[in-house]
C-alpha positions in Angstrom: -22.7 -60.1 13.4 -22.9 -63.5 11.7 -26.1 -62.3 10.0 -24.3 -59.2 8.7 -21.4 -61.2 7.4 -23.7 -63.7 5.8 -25.6 -60.9 4.1 -22.3 -59.2 2.9 -21.2 -62.6 1.5 -24.5 -63.0 -0.3 -24.2 -59.5 -1.8 -20.6 -60.1 -3.0 -21.6 -63.4 -4.6 -24.6 -61.8 -6.3 -22.4 -59.0 -7.7 -19.8 -61.5 -9.0 -22.5 -63.7 -10.4 -24.2 -60.8 -12.2 -21.0 -59.6 -13.7 -20.0 -63.1 -14.8 -23.5 -63.6 -16.3 -23.1 -60.6 -18.6 -20.7 -61.9 -21.3 -18.6 -59.4 -23.2 -20.4 -58.2 -26.3 -18.8 -56.2 -29.0 -15.2 -55.3 -29.8 -13.6 -53.3 -27.0 -10.6 -51.1 -27.8 -7.6 -51.6 -25.6 -7.5 -47.9 -24.9 -10.2 -45.2 -25.5 -9.6 -43.5 -28.8 -10.3 -39.7 -28.9 -12.3 -38.3 -31.8 -10.9 -35.3 -33.6 -12.8 -32.1 -33.9 -16.0 -32.1 -36.0 -18.8 -29.6 -36.6 -22.3 -30.8 -37.7 -25.9 -29.7 -37.3 -28.4 -31.6 -35.2 -32.0 -32.4 -36.0 -33.1 -29.4 -34.1 -31.0 -27.1 -36.3 -28.4 -26.4 -33.7 -24.6 -26.9 -34.0 -23.2 -30.1 -32.6 -19.6 -30.9 -32.1 -17.3 -33.1 -30.0 -18.0 -31.0 -26.8 -21.7 -32.2 -27.0 -20.5 -35.8 -26.3 -19.2 -35.0 -22.8 -21.1 -36.5 -19.8 -23.0 -39.1 -21.8 -22.6 -42.6 -23.0 -23.1 -42.2 -26.7 -24.2 -44.8 -29.3 -23.4 -43.5 -32.8 -24.8 -45.0 -36.0 -24.2 -43.9 -39.6 -27.2 -44.2 -42.0 -29.7 -42.3 -44.0 -33.4 -41.7 -43.9 -34.3 -43.3 -47.3 -32.7 -46.6 -46.2 -35.1 -49.4 -46.5 -33.8 -52.1 -44.2 -30.7 -51.8 -41.9 -31.3 -48.2 -40.7 -34.9 -48.6 -39.6 -34.2 -52.0 -38.1 -31.2 -50.6 -36.2 -33.1 -47.5 -35.0 -36.0 -49.7 -33.7 -33.5 -51.9 -31.9 -31.8 -48.8 -30.4 -35.2 -47.6 -29.2 -35.6 -50.8 -27.3 -32.1 -50.5 -25.8 -32.8 -46.9 -24.7 -36.0 -48.0 -23.0 -34.1 -50.8 -21.2 -31.4 -48.5 -19.9 -33.6 -45.4 -19.3 -31.8 -44.5 -16.1 -28.5 -44.1 -17.8 -27.3 -40.9 -19.5 -27.4 -42.4 -22.9 -27.6 -40.4 -26.1 -28.2 -42.0 -29.5 -26.8 -40.2 -32.5 -27.8 -41.0 -36.1 -25.2 -39.5 -38.5 -26.5 -39.1 -42.1 -24.4 -40.4 -44.9 -26.8 -38.5 -47.3 -26.6 -34.9 -46.2 -27.8 -33.7 -49.5 -31.2 -35.1 -48.7 -31.2 -35.4 -44.9 -31.8 -31.9 -43.7 -32.3 -31.3 -39.9 -36.1 -31.2 -40.5 -36.1 -34.5 -42.5 -34.0 -36.1 -39.7 -36.2 -34.9 -37.0 -39.4 -36.2 -38.7 -37.7 -39.6 -39.4 -36.2 -40.1 -35.9 -39.5 -39.2 -34.2 -40.9 -42.4 -35.6 -38.4 -44.4 -33.5 -37.6 -42.3 -30.4 -38.0 -38.6 -29.9 -34.8 -38.4 -27.8 -32.6 -39.6 -30.7 -30.4 -36.9 -32.3 -29.8 -36.7 -36.0 -26.6 -35.2 -37.3 -26.0 -33.8 -40.8 -23.8 -31.2 -42.3 -21.0 -30.7 -44.9 -20.0 -33.9 -46.6 -16.3 -33.4 -45.7 -17.2 -33.2 -42.0 -19.2 -36.4 -42.1 -16.5 -38.1 -44.1 -13.9 -37.0 -41.6 -15.9 -38.2 -38.6 -16.7 -41.5 -40.4 -13.1 -42.0 -41.3 -12.0 -41.7 -37.7 -14.4 -44.6 -36.8 -13.7 -46.7 -39.9 -17.1 -46.1 -41.6 -17.2 -46.9 -45.3 -19.8 -45.3 -47.5 -20.6 -45.7 -51.2 -23.2 -44.2 -53.4 -24.9 -46.6 -55.8 -27.0 -45.8 -58.8 -30.3 -47.5 -59.1 -32.1 -48.4 -62.3 -34.4 -45.6 -63.3 -32.0 -42.9 -62.1 -32.3 -43.1 -58.3 -29.5 -43.6 -55.8 -28.9 -45.5 -52.7 -26.0 -45.8 -50.2 -24.0 -48.7 -49.1 -22.6 -48.0 -45.6 -21.0 -49.7 -42.6 -23.6 -51.2 -40.3 -22.0 -50.8 -36.9 -22.7 -49.0 -33.6 -19.9 -47.0 -32.0 -19.9 -46.6 -28.2 -18.3 -43.4 -26.9 -17.5 -42.9 -23.2 -18.2 -39.8 -21.0 -15.4 -37.9 -22.7 -16.5 -38.7 -26.2 -13.8 -41.2 -26.9 -14.5 -44.4 -28.8 -14.4 -47.4 -26.5 -16.3 -50.2 -28.4 -17.8 -51.2 -31.7 -20.8 -53.5 -32.1 -21.5 -55.1 -35.5 -24.6 -56.8 -36.9 -26.5 -58.8 -36.0 -27.3 -56.7 -33.0 -28.9 -57.9 -29.8 -30.9 -55.3 -27.8 -30.8 -57.4 -24.7 -27.0 -58.0 -24.8 -26.3 -54.4 -25.7 -28.4 -53.1 -22.8 -26.8 -55.5 -20.4 -23.3 -54.4 -21.4 -24.2 -50.7 -21.1 -25.7 -51.3 -17.6 -22.7 -53.3 -16.4 -20.0 -50.9 -17.7 -21.8 -47.5 -17.5 -20.4 -46.4 -14.2 -16.8 -47.1 -15.2 -17.2 -45.5 -18.7 -18.7 -42.3 -17.2 -16.2 -42.1 -14.3 -13.2 -42.6 -16.6 -14.8 -40.1 -18.9 
């Protein structure tokens, strides 16, 4: 009996210590915020809407395939995070801010370089703007010398719970280790509440 009580005390202390050793990371909303309706097309050419968020933890990132720095760096980091939390039902969504160029096929080829499980989303500009506005994403088109264009966009990761509600925002600089630790420590609660 003493041995059982000792083991139970050890387990309780280990759980408390492990929780205390995972500091909060990101900005957590006081209450989950539902997303409104949206209708986009995924990188497999299928329709994707708010119902496809159910039952997963979702990390959503807005970017574009011709981005030279933040987007590939963030997707590489997200691939490391996904590997570290492979047992969790996590989906990573890459929402294009350049739907004119980023077709489903372009998104599929681009994302395959980082992680074949990542899902790209594209569609009508107004749908992307509406979804981005709900999350506070800013996007601007910039002209380049020589006639090209680039996009300035919010560099943030949005965490959605099992019901597709926004629960947290992570801003650069990102840490794969800390993000994975937070996802592992909060996954059960975010999925159960979802």
